[in-house]
DOMAR-366631 format. One record per residue (C-alpha): residue number from 1; residue in three letters; chain; x, y, z. Coordinates in Angstrom, 2 decimals. Each point is the difference from the previous one (the first is absolute). Example, Ala and Ser with C-alpha at 12.3 -4.5 7.8 and 13.67 -1.06 7.14 Angstrom:
   num   residu   chaine        px        py        pz
     1      Ala        A     12.30     -4.50      7.80
     2      Ser        A      1.37      3.44     -0.66
END
This chain:
   num   residu   chaine        px        py        pz
     1      Met        A     78.47     37.43     83.39
     2      Lys        A      3.29     -1.53      1.12
     3      Ser        A     -0.43     -2.41      2.89
     4      Ser        A      1.63      0.68      3.35
     5      Ile        A     -0.16     -1.71      3.37
     6      His        A     -1.61      3.10      1.50
     7      Leu        A     -2.76      0.11     -2.62
     8      Asp        A     -0.53     -3.76      0.17
     9      Leu        A     -0.55      0.21      3.75
    10      Leu        A     -2.59      2.78     -0.08
    11      Gly        A     -3.00     -1.28      1.94
    12      Thr        A      2.06     -2.27      2.24
    13      Glu        A      0.96      0.47      3.64
    14      Thr        A      3.41     -0.65      1.54
    15      Arg        A     -0.17     -1.05      3.63
    16      Phe        A      2.43     -1.18      2.64
    17      Tyr        A     -1.62     -2.70      2.09
    18      Glu        A      1.61     -0.35      3.42
    19      Thr        A     -0.60     -3.27      1.83
    20      Ala        A      1.67     -1.49      3.04
    21      Lys        A      2.36     -1.88     -2.34
    22      Tyr        A      0.61      2.05     -3.13
    23      Arg        A     -0.38      3.28     -1.84
    24      Thr        A     -1.34     -0.64     -3.51
    25      Arg        A     -0.25      2.59     -2.72
    26      Cys        A     -3.03     -0.75     -2.15
    27      Ile        A     -1.33      1.61     -3.19
    28      Glu        A     -3.66     -0.86     -0.41
    29      Val        A     -3.34      0.91     -1.48
    30      Ala        A     -2.45     -0.13      2.87
    31      Asn        A     -3.30     -1.47     -1.14
    32      Gly        A     -2.43     -2.66      1.14
    33      Lys        A      1.27     -2.73     -2.32
    34      Ala        A      1.94     -3.15      0.75
    35      Pro        A      3.59      0.79      1.07
    36      Leu        A      2.83     -0.85     -2.37
    37      Phe        A      3.51      0.28      1.43
    38      Leu        A      2.65      0.81     -2.59
    39      Leu        A      3.37     -1.36      1.08
    40      His        A      3.14      1.29     -1.72
    41      Gly        A      3.25     -1.75     -0.80
    42      Gly        A      3.30      0.08      1.85
    43      Gly        A      1.49      3.48      0.27
    44      Gly        A     -3.28      1.53     -1.13
    45      His        A     -2.71      2.16      1.52
    46      Ala        A     -3.71      0.70     -0.20
    47      Glu        A      0.34      2.10     -3.17
    48      Thr        A      0.75     -3.19     -1.89
    49      Tyr        A     -3.78     -0.03     -0.50
    50      Ser        A     -0.55      3.74     -0.48
    51      Arg        A     -1.20     -0.48     -3.59
    52      Asn        A     -2.67     -2.49      1.08
    53      Met        A     -1.73      1.46      3.01
    54      Ala        A     -2.74      2.02     -1.68
    55      Thr        A     -1.07     -2.76     -2.36
    56      Leu        A      0.19     -2.81      2.56
    57      Ala        A     -2.24      2.09      2.27
    58      Lys        A     -2.86     -0.76     -2.39
    59      Ser        A      0.07     -3.62      1.15
    60      Ala        A      1.71      0.01      3.40
    61      Arg        A      1.42      2.07      2.83
    62      Pro        A      3.64      0.12     -1.13
    63      Met        A      2.56      0.32      2.78
    64      Ala        A      3.67      0.26     -1.04
    65      Ile        A      2.39     -0.18      2.92
    66      Asp        A      3.69      0.49      0.69
    67      Phe        A      1.28     -3.25      1.45
    68      Ile        A      2.00      0.18      3.21
    69      Trp        A      3.66      0.88     -0.66
    70      His        A     -1.19      1.74     -3.20
    71      Gly        A     -1.10      3.49     -0.90
    72      Met        A     -1.25      1.87      3.06
    73      Ser        A     -1.36     -2.89      2.04
    74      Ser        A      1.71     -1.11      3.20
    75      Arg        A      3.24     -1.97      0.16
    76      Pro        A     -0.31     -2.65      2.72
    77      Val        A      2.85     -2.26      1.04
    78      Phe        A      0.40     -2.89     -2.45
    79      Ser        A     -0.90     -3.38      1.45
    80      Val        A      2.85     -2.49      0.27
    81      Ala        A     -2.32     -3.03     -0.16
    82      Gly        A      0.82     -2.53     -2.68
    83      Pro        A     -2.20     -1.19     -2.88
    84      Gly        A     -1.41     -2.93      1.95
    85      Glu        A     -0.96      2.15      2.96
    86      Pro        A     -3.03      2.23      0.51
    87      Asp        A      0.39      3.76     -0.19
    88      His        A      3.01      0.09     -2.33
    89      Trp        A      0.88      3.27     -1.71
    90      Leu        A     -2.13     -0.54     -3.11
    91      Ser        A     -3.04     -0.78      2.15
    92      Gln        A      0.45      3.44      1.56
    93      Phe        A     -1.39      1.49     -3.23
    94      Thr        A     -3.11     -2.16      0.38
    95      Asp        A     -0.29      1.00      3.64
    96      Gln        A      0.00      3.64     -1.10
    97      Val        A     -2.91     -0.66     -2.36
    98      Leu        A     -1.97     -1.96      2.61
    99      Asp        A      0.69      2.65      2.62
   100      Leu        A     -1.27      2.75     -2.30
   101      Met        A     -3.12     -2.01     -0.86
   102      Asp        A     -0.73     -0.46      3.70
   103      His        A      0.57      3.71      0.62
   104      Leu        A     -2.46      0.88     -2.77
   105      Gly        A     -2.56     -2.61      1.04
   106      Leu        A      0.35     -1.95     -3.25
   107      Glu        A     -0.81     -3.66      0.50
   108      Arg        A      0.88     -0.90     -3.59
   109      Ala        A      1.58      1.64     -3.05
   110      Ser        A      1.35     -0.79     -3.45
   111      Phe        A      3.68      0.30     -0.82
   112      Glu        A      1.97      0.84     -3.11
   113      Gly        A      3.69     -0.57      0.48
   114      Glu        A      2.74      0.88     -2.47
   115      Ser        A      3.36     -1.79      0.39
   116      Leu        A      0.72      0.07      3.77
   117      Gly        A     -3.61      1.07      0.45
   118      Gly        A     -1.07     -3.19     -1.75
   119      Trp        A      2.07     -1.98      2.49
   120      Ile        A     -1.89      1.63      2.87
   121      Ala        A     -3.36     -0.36     -1.76
   122      Leu        A      0.76     -3.71     -0.34
   123      Asp        A      0.67     -0.15      3.73
   124      Met        A     -3.39      1.58      0.65
   125      Ala        A     -1.81     -2.51     -2.23
   126      Ile        A      1.93     -3.05      1.24
   127      Asn        A      0.35      0.70      3.73
   128      His        A     -2.86      2.43      0.65
   129      Pro        A     -2.78     -1.06     -2.40
   130      Asp        A     -2.65      1.17      2.45
   131      Arg        A      1.19      3.59     -0.62
   132      Cys        A      0.32     -0.26     -3.80
   133      Asp        A     -2.83      0.48     -2.50
   134      Lys        A      1.87      0.05     -3.33
   135      Leu        A      3.62     -0.28     -1.07
   136      Ile        A      1.79      1.66     -2.91
   137      Leu        A      3.54     -1.22     -0.67
   138      Asn        A      1.74      2.70     -2.01
   139      Thr        A      3.42     -1.33     -1.16
   140      Ala        A      0.29     -1.51      3.47
   141      Trp        A      3.26     -1.04      1.62
   142      Gly        A      0.61     -2.44      2.85
   143      Ile        A     -1.11     -3.08     -1.92
   144      Ala        A      1.80     -3.32     -0.39
   145      Leu        A     -1.53     -1.68     -3.03
   146      Asn        A      0.85     -3.33     -1.57
   147      Pro        A      3.16      0.59     -2.09
   148      Glu        A     -1.31     -2.46     -2.58
   149      Phe        A     -2.56      2.65     -0.91
   150      Val        A      1.52      3.32      1.09
   151      Ala        A      3.43      1.59     -0.46
   152      Glu        A      1.35      2.87      2.11
   153      Gly        A      2.57      2.47     -1.32
   154      Glu        A      2.77      0.16      2.59
   155      Ser        A      1.92      2.60     -2.01
   156      Asp        A     -3.01      2.29      0.25
   157      Leu        A      0.03     -0.33      3.80
   158      Asp        A      3.69      0.85      0.05
   159      Ala        A     -0.75      3.14     -2.00
   160      Leu        A     -2.79      0.95      2.42
   161      Arg        A      2.29     -0.45      2.99
   162      Glu        A      2.73      2.11     -1.56
   163      Thr        A     -2.20      2.87     -1.17
   164      Ser        A     -1.95      0.10      3.28
   165      Val        A      2.99      0.13      2.34
   166      Asn        A      1.91      2.47     -2.20
   167      Ala        A     -2.97      2.36     -0.09
   168      Leu        A     -0.57     -0.23      3.75
   169      Met        A      3.60      0.69      0.89
   170      Asn        A      0.20      2.87     -2.46
   171      Pro        A     -3.52      1.19     -0.91
   172      Thr        A      0.86      2.07     -3.04
   173      Thr        A     -2.47      0.71     -2.76
   174      Glu        A      2.03     -2.15     -2.40
   175      Leu        A      0.16     -3.07      2.27
   176      Leu        A     -3.63      0.26      1.02
   177      Arg        A     -1.06      0.19     -3.63
   178      Lys        A      2.04     -3.12     -0.71
   179      Arg        A     -1.75     -1.78      2.89
   180      Leu        A     -3.44      0.99     -1.27
   181      Glu        A      0.91     -0.97     -3.54
   182      Trp        A      0.66     -3.52      1.28
   183      Leu        A     -3.71     -0.03      0.86
   184      Met        A     -1.05      1.60     -3.27
   185      Pro        A      2.64     -0.65     -2.68
   186      Leu        A     -2.57      0.59     -2.76
   187      Gly        A     -0.59      3.60      1.05
   188      Gly        A     -2.26      1.77      2.47
   189      Val        A      2.50      1.44      2.48
   190      Thr        A     -0.75      3.71      0.44
   191      Asp        A      2.15      2.75      1.49
   192      Glu        A     -2.68      0.51      2.65
   193      Leu        A      0.12     -3.65      1.06
   194      Val        A      3.80      0.11      0.23
   195      Glu        A     -0.14      3.12      2.19
   196      Leu        A     -2.66     -1.53      2.23
   197      Arg        A      2.08     -3.14      0.50
   198      Lys        A      3.05      2.18      0.66
   199      Ser        A     -1.85      1.94      2.70
   200      Leu        A     -1.21     -3.14      1.75
   201      Trp        A      3.28     -1.89     -0.25
   202      Ser        A      1.85      3.06      1.33
   203      Ile        A     -1.84     -0.19      3.34
   204      Pro        A      2.80     -1.38      2.20
   205      Glu        A     -2.22     -2.36      2.00
   206      Thr        A     -1.61     -1.38     -3.15
   207      Arg        A      3.33     -0.40     -1.75
   208      Asp        A      1.48     -1.91      2.94
   209      Ala        A     -3.06     -2.24      0.28
   210      Leu        A      0.03     -0.79     -3.71
   211      Val        A      3.71     -0.88      0.07
   212      Glu        A     -0.83     -2.61      2.63
   213      Tyr        A     -3.07     -1.12     -1.95
   214      Tyr        A      2.08     -0.67     -3.11
   215      Arg        A      2.67     -1.76      2.07
   216      Leu        A     -2.65     -2.40      1.29
   217      Leu        A     -1.76     -0.30     -3.36
   218      Phe        A      3.16     -1.16     -1.75
   219      Ser        A      1.30     -2.20      2.81
   220      Asn        A      1.00     -3.57     -0.78
   221      Asn        A     -3.06     -1.48      1.71
   222      Ile        A     -2.68      2.21     -1.54
   223      Ala        A     -1.48     -2.89     -2.03
   224      Glu        A     -0.95     -1.63      3.29
   225      Phe        A     -2.59      2.74      0.44
   226      Tyr        A     -1.65     -0.58     -3.40
   227      Phe        A     -3.44     -1.54     -0.30
   228      Asp        A      0.15     -3.40     -1.70
   229      Glu        A     -2.59     -1.48     -2.30
   230      Glu        A     -1.75     -1.90      2.79
   231      Ala        A     -0.58      3.20      1.96
   232      Ile        A     -1.07      1.94     -3.11
   233      Ala        A     -2.39     -2.77     -1.04
   234      Ser        A     -1.78      0.39      3.36
   235      Ile        A     -1.29      3.44     -0.99
   236      Ala        A     -3.79     -0.10     -0.03
   237      Val        A     -0.91      3.66     -0.53
   238      Pro        A     -0.79      1.37     -3.48
   239      Thr        A      3.35      0.76     -1.62
   240      Leu        A      1.15      1.99     -3.01
   241      Val        A      3.48     -0.71     -1.33
   242      Leu        A      0.98      3.30     -1.64
   243      Trp        A      3.29     -0.32     -1.84
   244      Thr        A      2.06      1.55     -2.78
   245      Asp        A      1.88     -1.38     -2.98
   246      Lys        A      3.24      1.82      0.98
   247      Asn        A      0.11     -0.55      3.76
   248      Pro        A      3.71     -0.01      0.95
   249      Ile        A     -0.28     -2.66      2.73
   250      His        A     -2.64     -2.60     -0.79
   251      Gly        A     -1.21     -0.30     -3.58
   252      Val        A     -3.38     -0.95     -1.39
   253      Asp        A      0.77     -3.63      0.86
   254      Ala        A     -0.39      0.96      3.67
   255      Ala        A     -3.42      1.53     -0.67
   256      Asp        A     -1.04     -3.14     -1.85
   257      Arg        A      1.10     -2.18      2.90
   258      Leu        A     -1.67      2.17      2.64
   259      Ala        A     -3.26     -0.03     -1.94
   260      Glu        A      0.27     -3.77     -0.29
   261      Ile        A      0.53     -0.74      3.68
   262      Ile        A     -2.36      2.63      1.51
   263      Lys        A     -3.40     -1.56     -0.49
   264      Gly        A     -2.51      2.21     -1.82
   265      Ser        A      2.46      2.86     -0.54
   266      Lys        A     -0.07      2.38     -2.94
   267      Lys        A      3.05      1.14     -1.97
   268      His        A      0.75      3.11     -2.01
   269      Val        A      3.36      0.70     -1.65
   270      Met        A      0.73      3.61     -0.97
   271      Ala        A      2.11      0.42     -3.13
   272      Gly        A      2.82      2.50     -0.23
   273      Cys        A      0.36      0.39      3.77
   274      Ala        A      2.71     -0.97      2.48
   275      His        A     -0.21      0.24      3.81
   276      Trp        A     -2.37      2.94      0.56
   277      Pro        A     -2.99     -0.76     -2.26
   278      Gln        A     -2.31      2.16      2.12
   279      Trp        A      2.22      2.97     -0.91
   280      Glu        A      1.04     -1.02     -3.51
   281      Arg        A     -3.53     -0.77     -1.26
   282      Pro        A     -2.39      1.38      2.64
   283      Glu        A     -3.11     -0.10     -2.20
   284      Glu        A      0.34     -3.70     -0.77
   285      His        A      0.99     -0.82      3.57
   286      Asp        A     -2.97      1.87      1.45
   287      Glu        A     -2.50     -1.51     -2.42
   288      Val        A      1.10     -3.53      0.88
   289      Val        A      0.12      0.64      3.76
   290      Cys        A     -3.36      1.79      0.08
   291      Lys        A     -1.65     -2.83     -1.90
   292      Phe        A      1.49     -2.51      2.42
   293      Met        A     -1.08      2.00      3.04
   294      Glu        A     -3.56      0.28     -1.33
   295      Thr        A     -0.30     -3.73     -0.66
   296      Lys        A     -2.12     -1.76      2.61
END
């Protein structure tokens, strides 16, 4: 049977959680197991993890959310605080997660973050370790690693900026496919995924919020928000570095360095994948994550 997002999500529930601060759309499998928040990348949405929900539910309570300014979650005013100040705009993502946990009565949870989601998962582990059980860094962004060990492809970031803004300003099927193929240049982009992204990016409030998000993300001072090696080395929760051999931002050298500086961490590199390994190779992704979640 050909896979589809609808079939993959059979058995899940989609809920809109309204708190005093935010509205968060969440796709989840409600069970009595330990919660695992699944945090998507920039421009994404909860369906980033649609192919994983049913299998991950064997080992956890998977909860895939739309970040604020994304998908169908709320679009608060962006903070104007700088990188050295509390409550800057990137910390607003973390505040959304903490707010939802409080609303649901969850004292602690585990977090898998892909790209931007990895940035926010890092924030949870570094600045809110009392709320974090386990950490999974899936091709994470927001990291400033020693350039003696890790190289970053600036041309790839330029391509991401160009394809993202072009697709937002003119969300045609062709431009949205090009944007998604930046994530998965080895294949995996389906017509259904393109149409879903088109529908979400065509919501005027979401489109406007994402334009501002990308303006901030590619501002000249964005590196000042990155977590440096000292901060990353402070992580004390069990950590899985889940990477790919074709990641378009940070290569395998970044995974090696992360695994080296995060004490006791585990590393798994998925071959033949780029920036959405949970979608490109869901079986391998789920096997590795489930094993990690079940480890005491």
